[in-house]
Biopython code that builds the backbone (N, CA, C, O; Angstrom):
import numpy as np
from Bio.PDB.StructureBuilder import StructureBuilder

atoms = [
    (1, "MET", "N", (-1.231, -1.872, -12.180)),
    (1, "MET", "CA", (-0.260, -2.889, -12.566)),
    (1, "MET", "C", (0.863, -2.261, -13.378)),
    (1, "MET", "O", (2.025, -2.642, -13.236)),
    (2, "ASN", "N", (0.522, -1.305, -14.222)),
    (2, "ASN", "CA", (1.508, -0.646, -15.058)),
    (2, "ASN", "C", (2.557, 0.070, -14.224)),
    (2, "ASN", "O", (3.746, 0.014, -14.537)),
    (3, "ASN", "N", (2.120, 0.748, -13.157)),
    (3, "ASN", "CA", (3.068, 1.420, -12.273)),
    (3, "ASN", "C", (3.992, 0.420, -11.600)),
    (3, "ASN", "O", (5.176, 0.698, -11.410)),
    (4, "THR", "N", (3.459, -0.746, -11.236)),
    (4, "THR", "CA", (4.272, -1.775, -10.598)),
    (4, "THR", "C", (5.325, -2.288, -11.566)),
    (4, "THR", "O", (6.489, -2.443, -11.197)),
    (5, "MET", "N", (4.926, -2.550, -12.786)),
    (5, "MET", "CA", (5.867, -3.026, -13.788)),
    (5, "MET", "C", (6.934, -1.979, -14.038)),
    (5, "MET", "O", (8.115, -2.308, -14.152)),
    (6, "SER", "N", (6.537, -0.744, -14.122)),
    (6, "SER", "CA", (7.480, 0.329, -14.349)),
    (6, "SER", "C", (8.435, 0.460, -13.167)),
    (6, "SER", "O", (9.639, 0.632, -13.358)),
    (7, "LEU", "N", (7.915, 0.380, -11.969)),
    (7, "LEU", "CA", (8.731, 0.470, -10.763)),
    (7, "LEU", "C", (9.747, -0.665, -10.738)),
    (7, "LEU", "O", (10.928, -0.443, -10.472)),
    (8, "GLU", "N", (9.290, -1.869, -11.015)),
    (8, "GLU", "CA", (10.196, -3.022, -11.003)),
    (8, "GLU", "C", (11.264, -2.890, -12.081)),
    (8, "GLU", "O", (12.414, -3.269, -11.858)),
    (9, "ALA", "N", (10.906, -2.364, -13.234)),
    (9, "ALA", "CA", (11.881, -2.188, -14.308)),
    (9, "ALA", "C", (12.942, -1.167, -13.913)),
    (9, "ALA", "O", (14.130, -1.371, -14.166)),
    (10, "VAL", "N", (12.515, -0.071, -13.295)),
    (10, "VAL", "CA", (13.465, 0.948, -12.859)),
    (10, "VAL", "C", (14.358, 0.405, -11.753)),
    (10, "VAL", "O", (15.562, 0.658, -11.750)),
    (11, "GLN", "N", (13.782, -0.339, -10.815)),
    (11, "GLN", "CA", (14.583, -0.930, -9.739)),
    (11, "GLN", "C", (15.647, -1.876, -10.305)),
    (11, "GLN", "O", (16.804, -1.839, -9.889)),
    (12, "THR", "N", (15.251, -2.709, -11.243)),
    (12, "THR", "CA", (16.180, -3.662, -11.849)),
    (12, "THR", "C", (17.301, -2.936, -12.582)),
    (12, "THR", "O", (18.469, -3.306, -12.466)),
    (13, "GLU", "N", (16.944, -1.913, -13.327)),
    (13, "GLU", "CA", (17.947, -1.142, -14.054)),
    (13, "GLU", "C", (18.915, -0.458, -13.090)),
    (13, "GLU", "O", (20.125, -0.451, -13.316)),
    (14, "LEU", "N", (18.377, 0.113, -12.019)),
    (14, "LEU", "CA", (19.225, 0.778, -11.032)),
    (14, "LEU", "C", (20.161, -0.216, -10.357)),
    (14, "LEU", "O", (21.336, 0.084, -10.145)),
    (15, "ILE", "N", (19.661, -1.374, -10.024)),
    (15, "ILE", "CA", (20.501, -2.411, -9.402)),
    (15, "ILE", "C", (21.645, -2.789, -10.331)),
    (15, "ILE", "O", (22.787, -2.926, -9.894)),
    (16, "ARG", "N", (21.335, -2.958, -11.617)),
    (16, "ARG", "CA", (22.391, -3.285, -12.590)),
    (16, "ARG", "C", (23.436, -2.179, -12.651)),
    (16, "ARG", "O", (24.637, -2.448, -12.687)),
    (17, "ASP", "N", (22.967, -0.923, -12.663)),
    (17, "ASP", "CA", (23.898, 0.202, -12.695)),
    (17, "ASP", "C", (24.792, 0.214, -11.471)),
    (17, "ASP", "O", (25.998, 0.434, -11.579)),
    (18, "ILE", "N", (24.204, -0.021, -10.309)),
    (18, "ILE", "CA", (24.975, -0.013, -9.060)),
    (18, "ILE", "C", (25.996, -1.143, -9.049)),
    (18, "ILE", "O", (27.123, -0.958, -8.589)),
    (19, "LEU", "N", (25.605, -2.318, -9.554)),
    (19, "LEU", "CA", (26.535, -3.452, -9.585)),
    (19, "LEU", "C", (27.732, -3.193, -10.492)),
    (19, "LEU", "O", (28.786, -3.803, -10.317)),
    (20, "ASN", "N", (27.577, -2.305, -11.447)),
    (20, "ASN", "CA", (28.677, -1.988, -12.355)),
    (20, "ASN", "C", (29.628, -0.943, -11.785)),
    (20, "ASN", "O", (30.702, -0.719, -12.343)),
    (21, "VAL", "N", (29.249, -0.298, -10.679)),
    (21, "VAL", "CA", (30.104, 0.712, -10.059)),
    (21, "VAL", "C", (31.183, -0.006, -9.247)),
    (21, "VAL", "O", (30.895, -0.890, -8.440)),
    (22, "SER", "N", (32.430, 0.401, -9.484)),
    (22, "SER", "CA", (33.536, -0.253, -8.768)),
    (22, "SER", "C", (34.254, 0.700, -7.815)),
    (22, "SER", "O", (35.285, 0.346, -7.243)),
    (23, "ASP", "N", (33.721, 1.890, -7.643)),
    (23, "ASP", "CA", (34.339, 2.882, -6.749)),
    (23, "ASP", "C", (33.511, 2.968, -5.467)),
    (23, "ASP", "O", (32.326, 3.300, -5.500)),
    (24, "ILE", "N", (34.149, 2.665, -4.346)),
    (24, "ILE", "CA", (33.449, 2.651, -3.049)),
    (24, "ILE", "C", (32.894, 4.031, -2.690)),
    (24, "ILE", "O", (31.834, 4.123, -2.071)),
    (25, "HIS", "N", (33.582, 5.087, -3.064)),
    (25, "HIS", "CA", (33.143, 6.446, -2.747)),
    (25, "HIS", "C", (31.840, 6.783, -3.482)),
    (25, "HIS", "O", (30.946, 7.419, -2.923)),
    (26, "ILE", "N", (31.750, 6.352, -4.723)),
    (26, "ILE", "CA", (30.513, 6.582, -5.491)),
    (26, "ILE", "C", (29.362, 5.810, -4.860)),
    (26, "ILE", "O", (28.250, 6.326, -4.748)),
    (27, "LEU", "N", (29.628, 4.578, -4.452)),
    (27, "LEU", "CA", (28.584, 3.771, -3.813)),
    (27, "LEU", "C", (28.112, 4.401, -2.507)),
    (27, "LEU", "O", (26.916, 4.395, -2.219)),
    (28, "GLU", "N", (29.028, 4.939, -1.718)),
    (28, "GLU", "CA", (28.652, 5.603, -0.467)),
    (28, "GLU", "C", (27.809, 6.838, -0.747)),
    (28, "GLU", "O", (26.833, 7.099, -0.043)),
    (29, "LYS", "N", (28.184, 7.609, -1.785)),
    (29, "LYS", "CA", (27.397, 8.784, -2.157)),
    (29, "LYS", "C", (26.000, 8.376, -2.616)),
    (29, "LYS", "O", (25.013, 9.028, -2.273)),
    (30, "LEU", "N", (25.921, 7.310, -3.381)),
    (30, "LEU", "CA", (24.613, 6.824, -3.842)),
    (30, "LEU", "C", (23.733, 6.423, -2.667)),
    (30, "LEU", "O", (22.540, 6.724, -2.644)),
    (31, "ARG", "N", (24.330, 5.743, -1.691)),
    (31, "ARG", "CA", (23.585, 5.329, -0.508)),
    (31, "ARG", "C", (23.028, 6.549, 0.222)),
    (31, "ARG", "O", (21.865, 6.556, 0.627)),
    (32, "LYS", "N", (23.860, 7.580, 0.391)),
    (32, "LYS", "CA", (23.415, 8.802, 1.064)),
    (32, "LYS", "C", (22.290, 9.484, 0.292)),
    (32, "LYS", "O", (21.311, 9.939, 0.882)),
    (33, "VAL", "N", (22.434, 9.550, -1.012)),
    (33, "VAL", "CA", (21.398, 10.190, -1.838)),
    (33, "VAL", "C", (20.088, 9.426, -1.728)),
    (33, "VAL", "O", (19.024, 10.029, -1.582)),
    (34, "ILE", "N", (20.158, 8.118, -1.796)),
    (34, "ILE", "CA", (18.942, 7.303, -1.711)),
    (34, "ILE", "C", (18.257, 7.498, -0.364)),
    (34, "ILE", "O", (17.041, 7.687, -0.308)),
    (35, "ARG", "N", (19.020, 7.455, 0.711)),
    (35, "ARG", "CA", (18.427, 7.632, 2.046)),
    (35, "ARG", "C", (17.838, 9.021, 2.217)),
    (35, "ARG", "O", (16.763, 9.177, 2.796)),
    (36, "ARG", "N", (18.550, 10.046, 1.708)),
    (36, "ARG", "CA", (18.044, 11.416, 1.805)),
    (36, "ARG", "C", (16.731, 11.559, 1.036)),
    (36, "ARG", "O", (15.791, 12.186, 1.523)),
    (37, "GLU", "N", (16.665, 10.981, -0.160)),
    (37, "GLU", "CA", (15.449, 11.067, -0.966)),
    (37, "GLU", "C", (14.304, 10.272, -0.349)),
    (37, "GLU", "O", (13.146, 10.674, -0.463)),
    (38, "GLU", "N", (14.607, 9.153, 0.303)),
    (38, "GLU", "CA", (13.567, 8.390, 0.994)),
    (38, "GLU", "C", (12.969, 9.208, 2.134)),
    (38, "GLU", "O", (11.755, 9.204, 2.338)),
    (39, "LYS", "N", (13.836, 9.917, 2.882)),
    (39, "LYS", "CA", (13.342, 10.764, 3.975)),
    (39, "LYS", "C", (12.457, 11.875, 3.433)),
    (39, "LYS", "O", (11.413, 12.174, 4.013)),
    (40, "LYS", "N", (12.863, 12.491, 2.326)),
    (40, "LYS", "CA", (12.045, 13.546, 1.708)),
    (40, "LYS", "C", (10.686, 12.998, 1.300)),
    (40, "LYS", "O", (9.657, 13.642, 1.507)),
    (41, "ALA", "N", (10.690, 11.802, 0.716)),
    (41, "ALA", "CA", (9.432, 11.191, 0.283)),
    (41, "ALA", "C", (8.530, 10.911, 1.467)),
    (41, "ALA", "O", (7.319, 11.118, 1.381)),
    (42, "GLU", "N", (9.100, 10.441, 2.585)),
    (42, "GLU", "CA", (8.309, 10.187, 3.790)),
    (42, "GLU", "C", (7.725, 11.477, 4.336)),
    (42, "GLU", "O", (6.569, 11.508, 4.758)),
    (43, "GLU", "N", (8.521, 12.550, 4.331)),
    (43, "GLU", "CA", (8.035, 13.840, 4.817)),
    (43, "GLU", "C", (6.904, 14.352, 3.941)),
    (43, "GLU", "O", (5.914, 14.881, 4.447)),
    (44, "CYS", "N", (7.046, 14.197, 2.640)),
    (44, "CYS", "CA", (5.990, 14.630, 1.716)),
    (44, "CYS", "C", (4.724, 13.820, 1.941)),
    (44, "CYS", "O", (3.620, 14.361, 1.898)),
    (45, "ALA", "N", (4.881, 12.527, 2.180)),
    (45, "ALA", "CA", (3.716, 11.673, 2.420)),
    (45, "ALA", "C", (3.010, 12.097, 3.691)),
    (45, "ALA", "O", (1.781, 12.069, 3.752)),
    (46, "THR", "N", (3.760, 12.486, 4.701)),
    (46, "THR", "CA", (3.167, 12.940, 5.957)),
    (46, "THR", "C", (2.400, 14.230, 5.740)),
    (46, "THR", "O", (1.293, 14.383, 6.256)),
    (47, "VAL", "N", (2.964, 15.151, 4.993)),
    (47, "VAL", "CA", (2.291, 16.425, 4.715)),
    (47, "VAL", "C", (1.022, 16.177, 3.926)),
    (47, "VAL", "O", (-0.015, 16.770, 4.223)),
    (48, "VAL", "N", (1.086, 15.312, 2.925)),
    (48, "VAL", "CA", (-0.101, 15.017, 2.125)),
    (48, "VAL", "C", (-1.172, 14.397, 3.003)),
    (48, "VAL", "O", (-2.343, 14.759, 2.891)),
    (49, "ALA", "N", (-0.797, 13.471, 3.874)),
    (49, "ALA", "CA", (-1.774, 12.833, 4.756)),
    (49, "ALA", "C", (-2.431, 13.855, 5.658)),
    (49, "ALA", "O", (-3.638, 13.777, 5.890)),
    (50, "GLU", "N", (-1.680, 14.807, 6.171)),
    (50, "GLU", "CA", (-2.259, 15.835, 7.026)),
    (50, "GLU", "C", (-3.200, 16.729, 6.239)),
    (50, "GLU", "O", (-4.223, 17.166, 6.765)),
    (51, "ASP", "N", (-2.867, 17.006, 4.986)),
    (51, "ASP", "CA", (-3.713, 17.857, 4.160)),
    (51, "ASP", "C", (-5.039, 17.186, 3.817)),
    (51, "ASP", "O", (-6.021, 17.866, 3.520)),
    (52, "GLU", "N", (-5.070, 15.862, 3.858)),
    (52, "GLU", "CA", (-6.280, 15.139, 3.502)),
    (52, "GLU", "C", (-7.338, 15.167, 4.603)),
    (52, "GLU", "O", (-8.492, 14.818, 4.353)),
    (53, "VAL", "N", (-6.968, 15.571, 5.803)),
    (53, "VAL", "CA", (-7.921, 15.630, 6.905)),
    (53, "VAL", "C", (-8.964, 16.692, 6.568)),
    (53, "VAL", "O", (-8.612, 17.842, 6.306)),
    (54, "PRO", "N", (-10.238, 16.319, 6.572)),
    (54, "PRO", "CA", (-11.281, 17.287, 6.184)),
    (54, "PRO", "C", (-11.608, 18.250, 7.324)),
    (54, "PRO", "O", (-12.479, 17.979, 8.151)),
    (55, "TYR", "N", (-10.909, 19.358, 7.352)),
    (55, "TYR", "CA", (-11.173, 20.357, 8.371)),
    (55, "TYR", "C", (-12.445, 21.117, 8.043)),
    (55, "TYR", "O", (-12.734, 21.390, 6.878)),
    (56, "LEU", "N", (-13.204, 21.456, 9.077)),
    (56, "LEU", "CA", (-14.414, 22.235, 8.906)),
    (56, "LEU", "C", (-14.077, 23.722, 8.962)),
    (56, "LEU", "O", (-13.209, 24.152, 9.721)),
    (57, "THR", "N", (-14.773, 24.483, 8.155)),
    (57, "THR", "CA", (-14.590, 25.924, 8.225)),
    (57, "THR", "C", (-15.356, 26.455, 9.425)),
    (57, "THR", "O", (-16.177, 25.747, 10.007)),
    (58, "LYS", "N", (-15.088, 27.692, 9.791)),
    (58, "LYS", "CA", (-15.788, 28.309, 10.909)),
    (58, "LYS", "C", (-17.287, 28.332, 10.624)),
    (58, "LYS", "O", (-18.098, 28.069, 11.512)),
    (59, "ALA", "N", (-17.652, 28.649, 9.378)),
    (59, "ALA", "CA", (-19.069, 28.693, 9.001)),
    (59, "ALA", "C", (-19.725, 27.322, 9.157)),
    (59, "ALA", "O", (-20.865, 27.225, 9.613)),
    (60, "GLU", "N", (-19.002, 26.257, 8.777)),
    (60, "GLU", "CA", (-19.553, 24.906, 8.905)),
    (60, "GLU", "C", (-19.720, 24.522, 10.373)),
    (60, "GLU", "O", (-20.724, 23.916, 10.747)),
    (61, "ILE", "N", (-18.754, 24.869, 11.191)),
    (61, "ILE", "CA", (-18.847, 24.568, 12.630)),
    (61, "ILE", "C", (-20.044, 25.292, 13.236)),
    (61, "ILE", "O", (-20.812, 24.698, 13.994)),
    (62, "LEU", "N", (-20.207, 26.576, 12.905)),
    (62, "LEU", "CA", (-21.325, 27.348, 13.445)),
    (62, "LEU", "C", (-22.663, 26.807, 12.941)),
    (62, "LEU", "O", (-23.638, 26.765, 13.692)),
    (63, "ALA", "N", (-22.713, 26.397, 11.680)),
    (63, "ALA", "CA", (-23.951, 25.832, 11.131)),
    (63, "ALA", "C", (-24.303, 24.524, 11.841)),
    (63, "ALA", "O", (-25.466, 24.283, 12.163)),
    (64, "ASN", "N", (-23.293, 23.678, 12.084)),
    (64, "ASN", "CA", (-23.530, 22.424, 12.802)),
    (64, "ASN", "C", (-23.992, 22.682, 14.231)),
    (64, "ASN", "O", (-24.886, 22.000, 14.731)),
    (65, "PHE", "N", (-23.382, 23.665, 14.886)),
    (65, "PHE", "CA", (-23.770, 24.021, 16.247)),
    (65, "PHE", "C", (-25.201, 24.551, 16.267)),
    (65, "PHE", "O", (-25.986, 24.209, 17.152)),
    (66, "ASP", "N", (-25.532, 25.383, 15.292)),
    (66, "ASP", "CA", (-26.892, 25.926, 15.194)),
    (66, "ASP", "C", (-27.905, 24.800, 15.006)),
    (66, "ASP", "O", (-28.963, 24.798, 15.635)),
    (67, "GLN", "N", (-27.578, 23.845, 14.141)),
    (67, "GLN", "CA", (-28.478, 22.714, 13.901)),
    (67, "GLN", "C", (-28.650, 21.890, 15.175)),
    (67, "GLN", "O", (-29.758, 21.455, 15.491)),
    (68, "ALA", "N", (-27.560, 21.676, 15.905)),
    (68, "ALA", "CA", (-27.630, 20.906, 17.149)),
    (68, "ALA", "C", (-28.512, 21.613, 18.173)),
    (68, "ALA", "O", (-29.291, 20.969, 18.876)),
    (69, "CYS", "N", (-28.392, 22.932, 18.257)),
    (69, "CYS", "CA", (-29.216, 23.703, 19.195)),
    (69, "CYS", "C", (-30.698, 23.603, 18.824)),
    (69, "CYS", "O", (-31.554, 23.458, 19.697)),
    (70, "LYS", "N", (-30.993, 23.683, 17.529)),
    (70, "LYS", "CA", (-32.389, 23.555, 17.073)),
    (70, "LYS", "C", (-32.952, 22.186, 17.411)),
    (70, "LYS", "O", (-34.091, 22.069, 17.863)),
    (71, "GLU", "N", (-32.149, 21.146, 17.189)),
    (71, "GLU", "CA", (-32.608, 19.798, 17.496)),
    (71, "GLU", "C", (-32.811, 19.614, 18.995)),
    (71, "GLU", "O", (-33.766, 18.960, 19.413)),
    (72, "LEU", "N", (-31.938, 20.173, 19.793)),
    (72, "LEU", "CA", (-32.085, 20.095, 21.246)),
    (72, "LEU", "C", (-33.363, 20.793, 21.689)),
    (72, "LEU", "O", (-34.095, 20.276, 22.534)),
    (73, "LYS", "N", (-33.634, 21.961, 21.125)),
    (73, "LYS", "CA", (-34.855, 22.701, 21.461)),
    (73, "LYS", "C", (-36.090, 21.879, 21.104)),
    (73, "LYS", "O", (-37.027, 21.793, 21.897)),
    (74, "LEU", "N", (-36.097, 21.274, 19.914)),
    (74, "LEU", "CA", (-37.230, 20.444, 19.501)),
    (74, "LEU", "C", (-37.396, 19.241, 20.435)),
    (74, "LEU", "O", (-38.518, 18.842, 20.747)),
    (75, "ASN", "N", (-36.281, 18.670, 20.876)),
    (75, "ASN", "CA", (-36.345, 17.546, 21.802)),
    (75, "ASN", "C", (-36.939, 17.978, 23.130)),
    (75, "ASN", "O", (-37.770, 17.269, 23.697)),
    (76, "LEU", "N", (-36.525, 19.127, 23.627)),
    (76, "LEU", "CA", (-37.041, 19.623, 24.906)),
    (76, "LEU", "C", (-38.529, 19.953, 24.807)),
    (76, "LEU", "O", (-39.251, 19.852, 25.799)),
    (77, "GLU", "N", (-38.992, 20.344, 23.623)),
    (77, "GLU", "CA", (-40.408, 20.643, 23.402)),
    (77, "GLU", "C", (-41.216, 19.378, 23.122)),
    (77, "GLU", "O", (-42.438, 19.434, 22.989)),
    (78, "GLY", "N", (-40.524, 18.232, 23.034)),
    (78, "GLY", "CA", (-41.209, 16.968, 22.778)),
    (78, "GLY", "C", (-41.543, 16.753, 21.309)),
    (78, "GLY", "O", (-42.332, 15.863, 20.991)),
    (79, "LYS", "N", (-40.972, 17.533, 20.410)),
    (79, "LYS", "CA", (-41.260, 17.427, 18.983)),
    (79, "LYS", "C", (-40.252, 16.558, 18.234)),
    (79, "LYS", "O", (-40.460, 16.220, 17.069)),
    (80, "LEU", "N", (-39.173, 16.204, 18.900)),
    (80, "LEU", "CA", (-38.143, 15.387, 18.268)),
    (80, "LEU", "C", (-37.599, 14.425, 19.306)),
    (80, "LEU", "O", (-37.240, 14.820, 20.415)),
    (81, "GLU", "N", (-37.542, 13.152, 18.928)),
    (81, "GLU", "CA", (-37.029, 12.158, 19.862)),
    (81, "GLU", "C", (-35.632, 11.741, 19.428)),
    (81, "GLU", "O", (-35.414, 11.362, 18.278)),
    (82, "PHE", "N", (-34.683, 11.815, 20.367)),
    (82, "PHE", "CA", (-33.315, 11.409, 20.081)),
    (82, "PHE", "C", (-33.202, 9.899, 20.145)),
    (82, "PHE", "O", (-33.962, 9.240, 20.854)),
    (83, "LYS", "N", (-32.240, 9.348, 19.394)),
    (83, "LYS", "CA", (-31.924, 7.928, 19.504)),
    (83, "LYS", "C", (-31.099, 7.754, 20.771)),
    (83, "LYS", "O", (-30.306, 8.622, 21.138)),
    (84, "ASP", "N", (-31.301, 6.601, 21.442)),
    (84, "ASP", "CA", (-30.483, 6.367, 22.620)),
    (84, "ASP", "C", (-29.108, 5.841, 22.190)),
    (84, "ASP", "O", (-28.908, 5.462, 21.035)),
    (85, "ALA", "N", (-28.192, 5.826, 23.114)),
    (85, "ALA", "CA", (-26.811, 5.465, 22.809)),
    (85, "ALA", "C", (-26.693, 4.043, 22.259)),
    (85, "ALA", "O", (-25.854, 3.778, 21.398)),
    (86, "GLU", "N", (-27.521, 3.139, 22.748)),
    (86, "GLU", "CA", (-27.457, 1.765, 22.255)),
    (86, "GLU", "C", (-27.814, 1.686, 20.788)),
    (86, "GLU", "O", (-27.177, 0.951, 20.033)),
    (87, "GLU", "N", (-28.841, 2.446, 20.366)),
    (87, "GLU", "CA", (-29.210, 2.486, 18.949)),
    (87, "GLU", "C", (-28.070, 3.025, 18.102)),
    (87, "GLU", "O", (-27.791, 2.497, 17.026)),
    (88, "LEU", "N", (-27.410, 4.072, 18.580)),
    (88, "LEU", "CA", (-26.301, 4.664, 17.844)),
    (88, "LEU", "C", (-25.153, 3.681, 17.700)),
    (88, "LEU", "O", (-24.535, 3.584, 16.640)),
    (89, "LEU", "N", (-24.868, 2.943, 18.784)),
    (89, "LEU", "CA", (-23.792, 1.952, 18.719)),
    (89, "LEU", "C", (-24.136, 0.829, 17.761)),
    (89, "LEU", "O", (-23.248, 0.299, 17.094)),
    (90, "ASN", "N", (-25.395, 0.457, 17.676)),
    (90, "ASN", "CA", (-25.814, -0.601, 16.739)),
    (90, "ASN", "C", (-25.632, -0.147, 15.308)),
    (90, "ASN", "O", (-25.324, -0.957, 14.433)),
    (91, "VAL", "N", (-25.821, 1.149, 15.056)),
    (91, "VAL", "CA", (-25.635, 1.672, 13.703)),
    (91, "VAL", "C", (-24.169, 1.574, 13.291)),
    (91, "VAL", "O", (-23.848, 1.272, 12.142)),
    (92, "LEU", "N", (-23.281, 1.838, 14.262)),
    (92, "LEU", "CA", (-21.844, 1.772, 13.981)),
    (92, "LEU", "C", (-21.422, 0.340, 13.817)),
    (92, "LEU", "O", (-20.246, 0.067, 13.575)),
]
sb = StructureBuilder()
sb.init_structure("model")
sb.init_model(0)
sb.init_chain("A")
sb.init_seg("    ")
for serial, (resi, resn, name, xyz) in enumerate(atoms, 1):
    if name == "N":
        sb.init_residue(resn, " ", resi, " ")
    sb.init_atom(name, np.array(xyz, "f"), 0.0, 1.0, " ", f" {name:<3s}", serial, name[0])
structure = sb.get_structure()
């Protein structure tokens, strides 16, 4: 809530400042700056979102593959029973 209040206060102050500007050239420059900064913020948000994807390391991928192979071997030997697809879908 505090960030929202702060954001609204800054927006209101900026609007007041802009309304006091009487030079069209300054207003056009402000518009360009705002749009440029919005694009930068969007690009940063995209980069952050991509960084949040939990990539597996090579070691993790190999460990998962090794575990899958062991489970498959146990299943083929009759020592481990896999869930059928319907059970898996019910879990989801």
